[in-house]
gemmi code that builds the backbone of each chain (N, CA, C; Angstrom):
import gemmi

chains = {
    "A": [
        ("GLN", (-20.328, -4.816, -16.555), (-19.696, -4.824, -17.887), (-19.932, -3.476, -18.565)),
        ("SER", (-18.852, -2.704, -18.733), (-18.979, -1.371, -19.302), (-19.221, -1.441, -20.807)),
        ("VAL", (-19.914, -0.434, -21.324), (-20.226, -0.396, -22.765), (-18.971, -0.118, -23.580)),
        ("LEU", (-18.120, 0.771, -23.073), (-16.852, 1.068, -23.734), (-15.752, 0.217, -23.090)),
        ("THR", (-14.838, -0.285, -23.931), (-13.817, -1.214, -23.449), (-12.461, -0.552, -23.364)),
        ("GLN", (-11.893, -0.596, -22.153), (-10.538, -0.081, -21.920), (-9.698, -1.179, -21.301)),
        ("PRO", (-8.379, -1.123, -21.500), (-7.520, -2.062, -20.767), (-7.553, -1.715, -19.288)),
        ("PRO", (-7.534, -2.711, -18.403), (-7.624, -2.403, -16.972), (-6.407, -1.684, -16.419)),
        ("SER", (-5.257, -1.864, -17.060), (-4.055, -1.242, -16.518), (-3.109, -0.802, -17.631)),
        ("ALA", (-2.274, 0.147, -17.305), (-1.201, 0.627, -18.175), (-0.086, 1.143, -17.281)),
        ("SER", (1.126, 1.159, -17.800), (2.239, 1.652, -16.986), (3.328, 2.232, -17.865)),
        ("GLY", (4.167, 3.022, -17.254), (5.317, 3.611, -17.929), (6.255, 4.228, -16.925)),
        ("THR", (7.436, 4.534, -17.387), (8.427, 5.190, -16.524), (8.371, 6.697, -16.767)),
        ("PRO", (8.861, 7.475, -15.829), (8.841, 8.930, -15.996), (9.487, 9.365, -17.312)),
        ("GLY", (8.820, 10.263, -18.026), (9.323, 10.770, -19.293), (8.816, 9.996, -20.504)),
        ("GLN", (8.314, 8.782, -20.286), (7.824, 7.957, -21.388), (6.483, 8.468, -21.909)),
        ("ARG", (6.078, 7.911, -23.064), (4.759, 8.169, -23.641), (3.918, 6.913, -23.488)),
        ("VAL", (2.699, 7.114, -23.009), (1.774, 6.010, -22.786), (0.475, 6.297, -23.529)),
        ("THR", (-0.126, 5.252, -24.086), (-1.435, 5.424, -24.713), (-2.436, 4.467, -24.066)),
        ("ILE", (-3.664, 4.945, -23.964), (-4.766, 4.158, -23.425), (-5.865, 4.106, -24.482)),
        ("SER", (-6.330, 2.919, -24.784), (-7.334, 2.759, -25.831), (-8.736, 2.665, -25.255)),
        ("CYS", (-9.707, 2.941, -26.120), (-11.118, 2.897, -25.736), (-11.905, 2.434, -26.958)),
        ("SER", (-12.540, 1.291, -26.833), (-13.251, 0.720, -27.971), (-14.759, 0.750, -27.732)),
        ("GLY", (-15.483, 1.181, -28.756), (-16.929, 1.280, -28.633), (-17.629, 0.698, -29.846)),
        ("SER", (-18.700, 1.358, -30.250), (-19.494, 0.869, -31.380), (-20.021, 2.048, -32.197)),
        ("SER", (-20.763, 1.719, -33.223), (-21.266, 2.762, -34.117), (-22.265, 3.690, -33.429)),
        ("SER", (-22.905, 3.222, -32.359), (-23.926, 4.049, -31.711), (-23.332, 5.021, -30.690)),
        ("ASN", (-22.070, 4.824, -30.321), (-21.467, 5.752, -29.363), (-20.243, 6.438, -29.975)),
        ("ILE", (-19.068, 5.844, -29.882), (-17.871, 6.502, -30.406), (-17.985, 6.733, -31.908)),
        ("GLY", (-18.620, 5.791, -32.602), (-18.723, 5.917, -34.054), (-19.540, 7.095, -34.533)),
        ("SER", (-20.395, 7.651, -33.656), (-21.248, 8.742, -34.107), (-21.254, 9.948, -33.170)),
        ("ASN", (-20.462, 9.901, -32.114), (-20.392, 11.027, -31.175), (-18.967, 11.260, -30.707)),
        ("THR", (-18.752, 12.416, -30.091), (-17.400, 12.749, -29.671), (-17.078, 12.070, -28.341)),
        ("VAL", (-15.786, 11.980, -28.058), (-15.278, 11.269, -26.892), (-14.704, 12.246, -25.865)),
        ("ASN", (-15.013, 11.978, -24.610), (-14.408, 12.680, -23.480), (-13.452, 11.709, -22.784)),
        ("TRP", (-12.377, 12.265, -22.216), (-11.470, 11.498, -21.364), (-11.364, 12.191, -20.004)),
        ("PHE", (-11.297, 11.370, -18.958), (-11.234, 11.887, -17.596), (-10.085, 11.237, -16.836)),
        ("GLN", (-9.582, 11.975, -15.850), (-8.608, 11.467, -14.905), (-9.240, 11.523, -13.521)),
        ("GLN", (-9.106, 10.431, -12.774), (-9.683, 10.415, -11.430), (-8.646, 9.973, -10.410)),
        ("LEU", (-8.370, 10.834, -9.456), (-7.515, 10.508, -8.325), (-8.376, 9.908, -7.228)),
        ("PRO", (-7.810, 9.087, -6.352), (-8.605, 8.439, -5.305), (-9.385, 9.442, -4.456)),
        ("GLY", (-10.670, 9.164, -4.276), (-11.501, 9.997, -3.419), (-11.941, 11.311, -4.020)),
        ("THR", (-11.694, 11.498, -5.317), (-12.096, 12.762, -5.956), (-12.985, 12.491, -7.164)),
        ("ALA", (-13.647, 13.536, -7.636), (-14.489, 13.417, -8.821), (-13.619, 13.330, -10.073)),
        ("PRO", (-14.125, 12.697, -11.116), (-13.385, 12.703, -12.387), (-13.128, 14.128, -12.862)),
        ("LYS", (-11.957, 14.303, -13.468), (-11.559, 15.605, -14.019), (-11.453, 15.475, -15.531)),
        ("LEU", (-12.076, 16.400, -16.253), (-12.056, 16.364, -17.714), (-10.663, 16.667, -18.253)),
        ("LEU", (-10.150, 15.753, -19.073), (-8.837, 15.938, -19.707), (-8.973, 16.311, -21.188)),
        ("ILE", (-9.906, 15.631, -21.859), (-10.089, 15.793, -23.305), (-11.587, 15.792, -23.608)),
        ("TYR", (-12.026, 16.668, -24.496), (-13.406, 16.630, -24.997), (-13.380, 16.791, -26.513)),
        ("ASN", (-14.506, 16.502, -27.136), (-14.582, 16.624, -28.587), (-13.433, 15.869, -29.258)),
        ("ASN", (-13.108, 14.705, -28.728), (-12.078, 13.780, -29.238), (-10.633, 14.219, -28.967)),
        ("ASN", (-10.357, 15.504, -29.121), (-8.951, 15.926, -29.059), (-8.755, 17.339, -28.511)),
        ("GLN", (-9.779, 17.899, -27.894), (-9.663, 19.256, -27.357), (-9.350, 19.215, -25.863)),
        ("ARG", (-8.448, 20.076, -25.442), (-8.091, 20.163, -24.021), (-8.748, 21.376, -23.372)),
        ("PRO", (-9.416, 21.167, -22.224), (-9.915, 22.340, -21.474), (-8.721, 23.183, -21.027)),
        ("SER", (-8.972, 24.446, -20.757), (-7.888, 25.300, -20.277), (-7.362, 24.735, -18.961)),
        ("GLY", (-6.048, 24.755, -18.830), (-5.409, 24.267, -17.623), (-4.898, 22.837, -17.734)),
        ("VAL", (-5.329, 22.101, -18.735), (-4.826, 20.736, -18.941), (-3.547, 20.817, -19.779)),
        ("PRO", (-2.451, 20.256, -19.290), (-1.176, 20.353, -20.020), (-1.257, 19.718, -21.408)),
        ("ASP", (-0.458, 20.230, -22.324), (-0.458, 19.689, -23.693), (0.243, 18.336, -23.778)),
        ("ARG", (0.699, 17.807, -22.648), (1.215, 16.431, -22.614), (0.079, 15.418, -22.864)),
        ("PHE", (-1.151, 15.877, -22.639), (-2.322, 15.017, -22.839), (-2.924, 15.299, -24.216)),
        ("SER", (-3.157, 14.231, -24.977), (-3.773, 14.400, -26.286), (-4.726, 13.242, -26.553)),
        ("GLY", (-5.712, 13.516, -27.411), (-6.693, 12.498, -27.731), (-6.875, 12.358, -29.225)),
        ("SER", (-7.304, 11.165, -29.637), (-7.594, 10.921, -31.042), (-8.739, 9.932, -31.149)),
        ("LYS", (-9.354, 9.922, -32.339), (-10.464, 9.006, -32.584), (-10.398, 8.523, -34.022)),
        ("SER", (-10.693, 7.236, -34.193), (-10.779, 6.670, -35.533), (-11.876, 5.626, -35.535)),
        ("GLY", (-12.915, 5.865, -36.331), (-14.020, 4.924, -36.396), (-14.712, 4.765, -35.061)),
        ("THR", (-14.686, 3.550, -34.531), (-15.366, 3.276, -33.254), (-14.373, 3.136, -32.100)),
        ("SER", (-13.167, 3.647, -32.266), (-12.166, 3.593, -31.204), (-11.556, 4.957, -30.973)),
        ("ALA", (-11.071, 5.151, -29.757), (-10.408, 6.398, -29.389), (-9.186, 6.066, -28.534)),
        ("SER", (-8.295, 7.033, -28.453), (-7.088, 6.839, -27.646), (-6.740, 8.110, -26.895)),
        ("LEU", (-6.180, 7.915, -25.721), (-5.611, 8.995, -24.917), (-4.109, 8.754, -24.861)),
        ("ALA", (-3.345, 9.762, -25.199), (-1.889, 9.670, -25.110), (-1.381, 10.641, -24.062)),
        ("ILE", (-0.452, 10.156, -23.261), (0.194, 11.003, -22.248), (1.689, 10.931, -22.511)),
        ("SER", (2.276, 12.073, -22.861), (3.713, 12.098, -23.103), (4.419, 12.738, -21.918)),
        ("GLY", (5.727, 12.518, -21.835), (6.482, 13.068, -20.708), (5.872, 12.666, -19.381)),
        ("LEU", (5.629, 11.374, -19.222), (4.920, 10.843, -18.055), (5.517, 11.360, -16.748)),
        ("GLN", (4.626, 11.770, -15.831), (5.053, 12.250, -14.525), (4.366, 11.433, -13.431)),
        ("SER", (4.965, 11.433, -12.247), (4.405, 10.641, -11.141), (2.978, 11.077, -10.811)),
        ("GLU", (2.695, 12.358, -11.012), (1.348, 12.865, -10.699), (0.287, 12.375, -11.679)),
        ("ASP", (0.705, 11.726, -12.772), (-0.258, 11.183, -13.728), (-0.831, 9.849, -13.269)),
        ("GLU", (-0.263, 9.311, -12.197), (-0.742, 8.022, -11.687), (-2.160, 8.195, -11.163)),
        ("ALA", (-3.116, 7.550, -11.846), (-4.532, 7.738, -11.540), (-5.325, 6.772, -12.408)),
        ("ASP", (-6.647, 6.752, -12.206), (-7.553, 6.018, -13.086), (-7.998, 6.952, -14.205)),
        ("HIS", (-8.061, 6.422, -15.420), (-8.457, 7.205, -16.580), (-9.658, 6.545, -17.258)),
        ("TYR", (-10.640, 7.354, -17.617), (-11.881, 6.850, -18.190), (-12.211, 7.556, -19.500)),
        ("CYS", (-12.808, 6.805, -20.425), (-13.373, 7.404, -21.623), (-14.895, 7.408, -21.501)),
        ("ALA", (-15.538, 8.280, -22.254), (-16.998, 8.384, -22.221), (-17.498, 8.968, -23.530)),
        ("ALA", (-18.715, 8.599, -23.898), (-19.350, 9.150, -25.091), (-20.859, 9.014, -24.953)),
        ("TRP", (-21.589, 9.822, -25.689), (-23.047, 9.690, -25.737), (-23.375, 8.505, -26.633)),
        ("ASP", (-24.379, 7.716, -26.231), (-24.800, 6.577, -27.013), (-26.196, 6.854, -27.590)),
        ("ASP", (-26.303, 6.836, -28.917), (-27.576, 7.179, -29.563), (-28.630, 6.097, -29.356)),
        ("SER", (-28.219, 4.847, -29.209), (-29.190, 3.756, -29.008), (-29.709, 3.742, -27.576)),
        ("LEU", (-28.801, 3.883, -26.621), (-29.184, 3.880, -25.211), (-29.716, 5.234, -24.767)),
        ("LYS", (-29.466, 6.269, -25.594), (-29.889, 7.631, -25.262), (-29.360, 8.050, -23.890)),
        ("GLY", (-28.067, 7.840, -23.713), (-27.415, 8.250, -22.466), (-25.915, 8.168, -22.628)),
        ("TRP", (-25.211, 8.686, -21.638), (-23.752, 8.613, -21.646), (-23.326, 7.189, -21.262)),
        ("VAL", (-22.283, 6.714, -21.920), (-21.679, 5.434, -21.580), (-20.209, 5.659, -21.271)),
        ("PHE", (-19.679, 4.821, -20.398), (-18.312, 4.986, -19.917), (-17.503, 3.712, -20.132)),
        ("GLY", (-16.180, 3.892, -20.173), (-15.290, 2.755, -20.118), (-15.123, 2.288, -18.683)),
        ("GLY", (-14.552, 1.106, -18.513), (-14.367, 0.561, -17.183), (-13.193, 1.164, -16.431)),
        ("GLY", (-12.409, 1.987, -17.131), (-11.289, 2.651, -16.472), (-9.974, 1.923, -16.666)),
        ("THR", (-8.917, 2.687, -16.785), (-7.555, 2.159, -16.887), (-6.720, 2.749, -15.762)),
        ("LYS", (-6.169, 1.878, -14.950), (-5.295, 2.341, -13.858), (-3.898, 2.540, -14.407)),
        ("LEU", (-3.444, 3.767, -14.402), (-2.115, 4.103, -14.902), (-1.124, 4.141, -13.744)),
        ("THR", (-0.069, 3.350, -13.880), (0.990, 3.301, -12.872), (2.262, 3.887, -13.457)),
        ("VAL", (2.884, 4.778, -12.719), (4.173, 5.348, -13.112), (5.251, 4.620, -12.321)),
        ("LEU", (6.042, 3.844, -13.025), (7.021, 2.954, -12.374), (8.228, 3.703, -11.833)),
    ],
    "B": [
        ("GLN", (-16.349, 30.863, -13.138), (-16.043, 29.461, -12.826), (-17.304, 28.770, -12.285)),
        ("VAL", (-17.684, 27.680, -12.907), (-18.862, 26.944, -12.480), (-18.502, 26.055, -11.293)),
        ("GLN", (-19.380, 26.039, -10.316), (-19.206, 25.128, -9.184), (-20.526, 24.415, -8.917)),
        ("LEU", (-20.420, 23.130, -8.598), (-21.581, 22.325, -8.260), (-21.393, 21.793, -6.847)),
        ("GLN", (-22.360, 22.094, -5.973), (-22.258, 21.699, -4.574), (-23.398, 20.751, -4.247)),
        ("GLN", (-23.041, 19.518, -3.899), (-24.044, 18.497, -3.617), (-24.414, 18.473, -2.139)),
        ("SER", (-25.648, 18.088, -1.860), (-26.079, 17.899, -0.473), (-27.109, 16.777, -0.441)),
        ("GLY", (-27.202, 16.156, 0.731), (-28.146, 15.070, 0.910), (-27.595, 14.015, 1.839)),
        ("PRO", (-28.465, 13.128, 2.318), (-28.035, 12.113, 3.297), (-27.142, 11.049, 2.706)),
        ("GLY", (-26.265, 10.534, 3.555), (-25.341, 9.497, 3.123), (-25.822, 8.091, 3.433)),
        ("LEU", (-26.935, 7.985, 4.114), (-27.454, 6.666, 4.496), (-28.957, 6.638, 4.224)),
        ("VAL", (-29.392, 5.634, 3.482), (-30.807, 5.482, 3.152), (-31.200, 4.024, 3.418)),
        ("LYS", (-32.367, 3.829, 3.978), (-32.829, 2.467, 4.261), (-33.387, 1.806, 3.006)),
        ("PRO", (-33.257, 0.502, 2.903), (-33.846, -0.216, 1.756), (-35.340, 0.077, 1.637)),
        ("SER", (-35.792, 0.185, 0.396), (-37.170, 0.467, -0.019), (-37.523, 1.959, 0.087)),
        ("GLN", (-36.655, 2.769, 0.697), (-36.950, 4.195, 0.813), (-36.429, 4.969, -0.401)),
        ("THR", (-36.530, 6.297, -0.322), (-36.168, 7.152, -1.452), (-34.864, 7.881, -1.184)),
        ("LEU", (-33.958, 7.791, -2.144), (-32.692, 8.519, -2.108), (-32.945, 9.906, -2.707)),
        ("SER", (-32.558, 10.954, -1.986), (-32.758, 12.323, -2.471), (-31.476, 13.124, -2.335)),
        ("LEU", (-31.015, 13.690, -3.436), (-29.823, 14.532, -3.451), (-30.112, 15.822, -4.208)),
        ("THR", (-29.405, 16.874, -3.848), (-29.549, 18.167, -4.505), (-28.189, 18.658, -4.961)),
        ("CYS", (-28.174, 19.350, -6.080), (-26.950, 19.906, -6.642), (-27.169, 21.399, -6.871)),
        ("ALA", (-26.513, 22.232, -6.078), (-26.622, 23.682, -6.210), (-25.579, 24.196, -7.192)),
        ("ILE", (-26.031, 25.046, -8.107), (-25.172, 25.540, -9.188), (-24.764, 26.983, -8.915)),
        ("SER", (-23.467, 27.273, -9.079), (-23.010, 28.658, -9.084), (-22.144, 28.868, -10.321)),
        ("GLY", (-22.230, 30.053, -10.895), (-21.457, 30.359, -12.089), (-22.158, 29.994, -13.394)),
        ("ASP", (-23.343, 29.451, -13.324), (-24.151, 29.124, -14.497), (-25.603, 29.074, -14.039)),
        ("SER", (-26.500, 28.824, -14.980), (-27.913, 28.753, -14.664), (-28.482, 27.401, -15.053)),
        ("VAL", (-29.318, 26.841, -14.179), (-29.965, 25.574, -14.507), (-30.843, 25.736, -15.744)),
        ("SER", (-31.262, 26.974, -16.033), (-32.112, 27.261, -17.190), (-31.318, 27.590, -18.443)),
        ("SER", (-29.997, 27.506, -18.378), (-29.165, 27.808, -19.546), (-29.589, 26.962, -20.750)),
        ("ASN", (-29.625, 27.581, -21.925), (-29.961, 26.802, -23.132), (-28.697, 26.271, -23.810)),
        ("ARG", (-27.567, 26.337, -23.088), (-26.321, 25.811, -23.655), (-25.699, 24.752, -22.750)),
        ("ALA", (-26.444, 24.288, -21.750), (-25.907, 23.296, -20.826), (-26.978, 22.255, -20.505)),
        ("ALA", (-26.549, 21.129, -19.986), (-27.468, 20.098, -19.481), (-26.913, 19.612, -18.155)),
        ("TRP", (-27.803, 19.167, -17.302), (-27.451, 18.856, -15.918), (-27.730, 17.394, -15.640)),
        ("HIS", (-26.692, 16.687, -15.192), (-26.710, 15.239, -15.155), (-26.460, 14.700, -13.755)),
        ("TRP", (-26.918, 13.461, -13.549), (-26.555, 12.673, -12.380), (-25.869, 11.394, -12.856)),
        ("ILE", (-24.747, 11.083, -12.217), (-23.924, 9.922, -12.547), (-23.534, 9.271, -11.233)),
        ("ARG", (-23.466, 7.963, -11.206), (-23.003, 7.294, -9.986), (-21.845, 6.363, -10.307)),
        ("GLN", (-21.116, 6.011, -9.258), (-19.928, 5.169, -9.407), (-19.852, 4.178, -8.263)),
        ("SER", (-19.708, 2.920, -8.615), (-19.528, 1.878, -7.609), (-18.508, 0.883, -8.114)),
        ("PRO", (-17.862, 0.139, -7.225), (-16.865, -0.856, -7.673), (-17.481, -1.912, -8.599)),
        ("SER", (-18.737, -2.272, -8.372), (-19.327, -3.347, -9.176), (-19.849, -2.857, -10.525)),
        ("ARG", (-20.306, -1.607, -10.624), (-20.940, -1.108, -11.843), (-20.119, -0.031, -12.548)),
        ("GLY", (-19.029, 0.413, -11.955), (-18.227, 1.476, -12.556), (-18.985, 2.784, -12.594)),
        ("LEU", (-18.668, 3.625, -13.579), (-19.380, 4.878, -13.771), (-20.659, 4.598, -14.555)),
        ("GLU", (-21.778, 5.050, -14.014), (-23.080, 4.768, -14.616), (-23.899, 6.058, -14.718)),
        ("TRP", (-24.252, 6.431, -15.919), (-25.087, 7.603, -16.144), (-26.517, 7.295, -15.721)),
        ("LEU", (-27.138, 8.226, -14.985), (-28.488, 8.010, -14.485), (-29.537, 8.838, -15.244)),
        ("GLY", (-29.196, 10.064, -15.564), (-30.190, 10.875, -16.258), (-29.782, 12.332, -16.327)),
        ("ARG", (-30.620, 13.150, -16.983), (-30.316, 14.564, -17.161), (-31.591, 15.391, -17.251)),
        ("THR", (-31.439, 16.671, -16.999), (-32.491, 17.642, -17.252), (-31.863, 18.825, -17.982)),
        ("TYR", (-32.606, 19.421, -18.894), (-32.083, 20.580, -19.601), (-33.220, 21.401, -20.168)),
        ("TYR", (-32.915, 22.664, -20.451), (-33.935, 23.609, -20.914), (-33.594, 24.093, -22.325)),
        ("ARG", (-34.533, 23.863, -23.213), (-34.410, 24.375, -24.590), (-35.794, 24.900, -24.972)),
        ("SER", (-36.128, 26.047, -24.490), (-37.468, 26.640, -24.625), (-38.505, 25.936, -23.756)),
        ("LYS", (-38.267, 24.696, -23.430), (-39.059, 23.986, -22.430), (-38.126, 22.961, -21.761)),
        ("TRP", (-38.587, 22.370, -20.691), (-37.755, 21.414, -19.947), (-37.846, 20.019, -20.547)),
        ("TYR", (-36.694, 19.368, -20.584), (-36.596, 17.989, -21.047), (-35.897, 17.156, -19.981)),
        ("ASN", (-36.256, 15.878, -19.899), (-35.569, 14.907, -19.051), (-35.313, 13.644, -19.848)),
        ("ASN", (-34.162, 13.019, -19.588), (-33.868, 11.692, -20.122), (-33.327, 10.851, -18.977)),
        ("TYR", (-33.708, 9.578, -18.945), (-33.279, 8.701, -17.874), (-32.695, 7.412, -18.432)),
        ("ALA", (-31.741, 6.836, -17.685), (-31.190, 5.539, -18.057), (-32.266, 4.465, -17.917)),
        ("VAL", (-32.238, 3.528, -18.856), (-33.229, 2.449, -18.854), (-33.193, 1.673, -17.544)),
        ("SER", (-31.984, 1.519, -16.988), (-31.807, 0.694, -15.788), (-32.542, 1.254, -14.570)),
        ("VAL", (-32.820, 2.552, -14.557), (-33.476, 3.164, -13.394), (-34.729, 3.934, -13.768)),
        ("LYS", (-35.158, 3.849, -15.008), (-36.212, 4.711, -15.538), (-37.516, 4.679, -14.728)),
        ("SER", (-37.831, 3.517, -14.172), (-39.096, 3.405, -13.429), (-39.000, 3.989, -12.020)),
        ("ARG", (-37.786, 4.329, -11.589), (-37.597, 4.735, -10.187), (-37.031, 6.141, -10.009)),
        ("ILE", (-36.668, 6.807, -11.103), (-35.894, 8.045, -10.992), (-36.696, 9.273, -11.414)),
        ("THR", (-36.405, 10.386, -10.725), (-36.916, 11.691, -11.133), (-35.802, 12.712, -10.943)),
        ("ILE", (-35.548, 13.508, -11.953), (-34.607, 14.631, -11.864), (-35.405, 15.902, -12.118)),
        ("ASN", (-35.335, 16.820, -11.170), (-36.120, 18.052, -11.271), (-35.238, 19.284, -11.177)),
        ("PRO", (-35.461, 20.268, -12.035), (-34.791, 21.556, -11.869), (-35.570, 22.420, -10.883)),
        ("ASP", (-34.840, 23.295, -10.195), (-35.461, 24.276, -9.306), (-34.880, 25.635, -9.675)),
        ("THR", (-35.611, 26.363, -10.494), (-35.082, 27.628, -11.007), (-34.973, 28.688, -9.911)),
        ("SER", (-35.844, 28.615, -8.904), (-35.810, 29.633, -7.847), (-34.538, 29.545, -7.011)),
        ("LYS", (-33.980, 28.334, -6.904), (-32.757, 28.147, -6.120), (-31.545, 27.843, -6.998)),
        ("ASN", (-31.735, 27.834, -8.318), (-30.674, 27.489, -9.272), (-30.002, 26.178, -8.899)),
        ("GLN", (-30.772, 25.137, -8.838), (-30.264, 23.820, -8.485), (-31.107, 22.757, -9.164)),
        ("PHE", (-30.665, 21.524, -9.072), (-31.466, 20.422, -9.573), (-31.317, 19.246, -8.619)),
        ("SER", (-32.255, 18.344, -8.669), (-32.304, 17.282, -7.670), (-32.450, 15.916, -8.313)),
        ("LEU", (-32.102, 14.921, -7.525), (-32.247, 13.521, -7.897), (-33.105, 12.836, -6.853)),
        ("GLN", (-34.090, 12.095, -7.323), (-34.852, 11.214, -6.434), (-34.824, 9.827, -7.047)),
        ("LEU", (-34.431, 8.848, -6.248), (-34.401, 7.461, -6.687), (-35.221, 6.653, -5.678)),
        ("ASN", (-36.318, 6.090, -6.158), (-37.251, 5.393, -5.272), (-36.877, 3.922, -5.085)),
        ("SER", (-37.452, 3.346, -4.055), (-37.360, 1.893, -3.819), (-35.922, 1.386, -3.911)),
        ("VAL", (-35.036, 2.029, -3.168), (-33.614, 1.671, -3.266), (-33.336, 0.321, -2.622)),
        ("THR", (-32.288, -0.322, -3.134), (-31.783, -1.572, -2.589), (-30.290, -1.395, -2.338)),
        ("PRO", (-29.649, -2.348, -1.677), (-28.196, -2.233, -1.465), (-27.421, -2.068, -2.772)),
        ("GLU", (-27.982, -2.539, -3.903), (-27.321, -2.366, -5.203), (-27.195, -0.899, -5.603)),
        ("ASP", (-27.965, -0.024, -4.988), (-27.894, 1.408, -5.286), (-26.830, 2.128, -4.465)),
        ("THR", (-26.127, 1.395, -3.629), (-25.020, 1.985, -2.882), (-23.916, 2.407, -3.848)),
        ("ALA", (-23.538, 3.668, -3.800), (-22.564, 4.204, -4.750), (-22.194, 5.624, -4.351)),
        ("VAL", (-21.171, 6.160, -5.002), (-20.903, 7.585, -4.935), (-21.705, 8.241, -6.062)),
        ("TYR", (-22.510, 9.218, -5.702), (-23.363, 9.904, -6.661), (-22.750, 11.268, -6.980)),
        ("TYR", (-22.692, 11.585, -8.267), (-22.165, 12.864, -8.732), (-23.210, 13.607, -9.553)),
        ("CYS", (-23.273, 14.923, -9.384), (-23.962, 15.751, -10.358), (-22.890, 16.330, -11.283)),
        ("ALA", (-23.281, 16.657, -12.502), (-22.300, 17.135, -13.472), (-22.990, 17.982, -14.533)),
        ("ARG", (-22.199, 18.825, -15.178), (-22.700, 19.661, -16.268), (-22.122, 19.186, -17.592)),
        ("VAL", (-22.942, 19.159, -18.609), (-22.453, 19.009, -19.979), (-22.586, 20.362, -20.658)),
        ("GLY", (-21.463, 20.867, -21.177), (-21.434, 22.168, -21.816), (-21.836, 22.112, -23.277)),
        ("GLN", (-21.709, 23.262, -23.932), (-22.234, 23.387, -25.297), (-21.475, 22.583, -26.336)),
        ("HIS", (-20.269, 22.122, -25.996), (-19.487, 21.310, -26.941), (-19.550, 19.829, -26.595)),
        ("GLY", (-20.502, 19.464, -25.744), (-20.649, 18.054, -25.389), (-19.645, 17.569, -24.375)),
        ("GLU", (-19.094, 18.499, -23.598), (-18.096, 18.126, -22.609), (-18.699, 18.034, -21.211)),
        ("LEU", (-18.376, 16.926, -20.534), (-18.762, 16.752, -19.121), (-17.724, 17.500, -18.298)),
        ("ASP", (-17.899, 18.805, -18.182), (-16.774, 19.625, -17.731), (-16.753, 19.968, -16.250)),
        ("TYR", (-17.890, 19.988, -15.609), (-17.899, 20.306, -14.181), (-18.660, 19.234, -13.421)),
        ("TRP", (-18.063, 18.821, -12.294), (-18.642, 17.764, -11.475), (-18.792, 18.258, -10.041)),
        ("GLY", (-19.815, 17.730, -9.372), (-19.924, 17.959, -7.945), (-18.864, 17.163, -7.205)),
        ("GLN", (-18.814, 17.353, -5.898), (-17.761, 16.728, -5.101), (-18.027, 15.244, -4.837)),
        ("GLY", (-19.235, 14.787, -5.135), (-19.586, 13.388, -4.902), (-20.187, 13.184, -3.527)),
        ("THR", (-21.182, 12.304, -3.464), (-21.801, 11.936, -2.191), (-21.877, 10.422, -2.118)),
        ("LEU", (-21.233, 9.851, -1.108), (-21.347, 8.407, -0.897), (-22.693, 8.128, -0.249)),
        ("VAL", (-23.538, 7.383, -0.946), (-24.830, 6.999, -0.402), (-24.815, 5.496, -0.166)),
        ("THR", (-25.040, 5.124, 1.062), (-25.086, 3.715, 1.448), (-26.532, 3.326, 1.715)),
        ("VAL", (-26.960, 2.243, 1.099), (-28.313, 1.735, 1.338), (-28.195, 0.561, 2.305)),
        ("SER", (-28.670, 0.793, 3.514), (-28.550, -0.225, 4.551), (-29.564, 0.043, 5.647)),
        ("SER", (-30.023, -1.029, 6.265), (-30.957, -0.862, 7.388), (-30.199, -0.662, 8.695)),
    ],
}
model = gemmi.Model(1)
for chain_id, residues in chains.items():
    chain = gemmi.Chain(chain_id)
    for i, (resn, *xyz) in enumerate(residues, 1):
        res = gemmi.Residue()
        res.name, res.seqid = resn, gemmi.SeqId(i, " ")
        for name, pos in zip(("N", "CA", "C"), xyz):
            atom = gemmi.Atom()
            atom.name, atom.element = name, gemmi.Element(name[0])
            atom.pos, atom.b_iso = gemmi.Position(*pos), 0.0
            res.add_atom(atom)
        chain.add_residue(res)
    model.add_chain(chain)
structure = gemmi.Structure()
structure.add_model(model)
structure.setup_entities()
């Protein structure tokens, strides 16, 4: 049972906009910044978003992040087939004194 | 460009010690703007943070409560790497283990390639 809650699946057609939610608590998302990752099968997670809404260099601006209170969201616009992957949220938890993760959302491009 | 290269055995017997190393290039394990982490992933437990080491005028370590009695993370400044030791392993410790860096803005930005460690006799 993951500390952060994500929907297990999401889907969209090419060109559509999809959002993935991540729900936490006051000790993690409520008081720290959120990272989002994309993971392709057999590879390490890749950082998509940090500090709630910042993109590392090389990440397309189709990916955006937001945070409100104890929840965060990842939005992917102009959906492409290559976006089909597992997506995870993560944040530092002040009570557990460690990083906590969501259970992951499998994104399918129909 | 930071790169993390993991090494270590992929098979460990129950009750023995799991040992992995993460070699760093493009940054320093002694950097006062980074922290060095171990994270594992399994189908049953998902992504699970294990612990970190970092240097801020002196060395600090933090460990997850779930493994605190069994884990040690050590920096090796002479080789610019850090290691994970997990004692008394059971089949529940079977997972893909990753080393990773957290940068100065709190981003988990660089990850090792992952090592599948199977605990089995």
